[in-house]
C-alpha positions in Angstrom: -16.5 -4.8 16.9 -17.4 -5.4 13.3 -16.8 -8.7 11.6 -13.8 -7.0 9.8 -12.2 -6.2 13.2 -11.9 -3.2 15.3 -12.0 0.0 13.2 -9.0 2.4 13.6 -9.2 5.6 11.7 -6.2 7.8 11.1 -6.7 11.3 9.8 -4.4 14.3 9.7 -5.8 15.4 13.1 -6.5 12.3 15.1 -6.6 8.6 15.7 -10.1 7.2 16.4 -10.8 3.7 17.7 -14.4 2.4 17.6 -15.7 5.9 16.8 -13.9 7.5 19.8 -10.9 9.8 19.6 -7.8 8.2 21.3 -5.3 11.0 20.5 -4.8 14.1 18.4 -2.2 14.3 15.7 -0.3 17.3 14.4 0.0 17.2 10.6 -0.6 13.5 10.8 2.2 12.9 13.3 2.1 11.5 16.9 3.5 13.8 19.6 6.8 12.3 20.9 5.5 12.6 24.5 2.7 10.0 23.7 5.2 7.4 22.5 7.2 5.0 24.6 10.8 6.1 24.1 9.9 9.6 22.8 10.6 10.7 19.3 12.4 7.5 18.3 9.7 5.2 19.8 7.1 3.2 17.9 4.7 2.3 20.7 1.9 4.9 20.9 1.0 4.6 24.6 -2.7 5.9 24.6 -3.5 3.8 21.5 -1.9 0.7 23.1 -3.9 1.1 26.3 -7.1 1.5 24.4 -6.4 -1.6 22.2 -5.5 -3.6 25.3 -8.9 -2.8 26.8 -10.7 -3.8 23.6 -8.8 -7.1 23.5 -9.7 -7.8 27.1 -13.4 -7.2 26.3 -13.2 -9.5 23.3 -11.5 -12.2 25.4 -14.2 -12.0 28.0 -16.9 -12.3 25.3 -15.0 -15.3 23.9 -15.3 -17.0 27.3 -19.1 -16.5 27.2 -19.4 -17.2 23.5 -16.7 -19.7 22.4 -18.0 -19.6 18.9 -16.9 -15.9 18.7 -13.1 -16.2 19.4 -10.8 -13.2 19.6 -9.0 -13.1 16.3 -6.9 -10.0 16.8 -8.5 -8.4 13.7 -8.3 -4.7 13.0 -9.5 -2.5 10.1 -7.3 0.5 9.4 -8.9 3.4 7.6 -6.1 5.9 6.8 -6.0 9.2 5.0 -3.7 8.9 1.9 -1.6 11.8 3.3 -0.9 9.8 6.5 2.9 9.8 7.0 4.5 6.4 6.6 6.1 6.8 10.1 2.7 7.3 11.7 1.3 4.3 9.9 4.3 2.3 11.0 3.8 3.3 14.6 0.1 2.4 14.5 0.9 -1.0 13.0 3.6 -1.7 15.6 1.2 -0.7 18.4 -1.5 -3.0 17.0 1.0 -5.9 17.0 2.0 -5.2 20.6 -1.6 -5.3 21.6 -2.1 -8.7 19.9 -3.9 -7.4 16.8 -2.1 -9.1 14.0 -4.8 -9.7 11.4 -5.0 -6.3 9.7 -7.1 -5.0 6.8 -6.6 -1.7 5.1 -9.4 0.4 3.8 -8.9 3.5 1.6 -11.3 6.2 0.9 -11.3 7.0 -2.7 -12.8 10.4 -3.6 -13.4 11.0 -7.2 -12.7 14.4 -8.5 -15.5 16.0 -10.6 -14.2 17.4 -13.8 
């Protein structure tokens, strides 16, 4: 993990954690079958499981290196076209997996005139 926290990238097609795809998206949306509670649910099951594993690894490292505590930090890199609902689901899932210190990163592309 970086000092800014675990990187989570949200594009139109996928959610990527630490450079590895966790799930695919359709037009930026999570398939209801991948959420606890279906279409109305907010917890994205595969993302939650992956984040739990990352938190467990960080806690084990914390035991060996107490000066590197698990701070529950995540860095969210999202496409500006990411639906608000998808972003809300990712944020909720992060919170449930004990990632509460969040940073948002935007990619600004300048248009050449």
